[in-house]
C-alpha positions, 0 to 999 in steps of 0.5 A: 526795516527789519524787526531788530532795527525796529526794536532798536529804534524804540530803545533809542526813543525810550533812552531819549525820553529818559534823558529828557525826564532826568534833565527836567526833574534834576535841575542843577543844585548850584548856580556855579562851581564857585557857589558850590564851593562857597556853600560846601565850605560854609557847611563844613565850617559850621560842622567843625564849629558844632563838633568843637562845641560838642567836644568841649561841653562838660554836661554832654560828656557827663551824659555820655558817661552816664549809664541810666538816663531819665527824661531830664537827661534827654532834655539836657542832651537836646538842649546841648546839641541845639 
């Protein structure tokens, strides 16, 4: 075995260790493709609902048009976004 082959062997072993570490550290997030689709659809529907409620909130629109805010305005904003 020459020096080049020896170094290549070490590189291959290091690559195998990295792939094993990646598999161990990153388990799959979803159990199946169907679960992934359902969860993503749920979060998108929730986002759309929140966006629609924010767009239809008159108090939020008034706050966004206001130039100077005080503590009450910030509290009102946080309450409207919850």
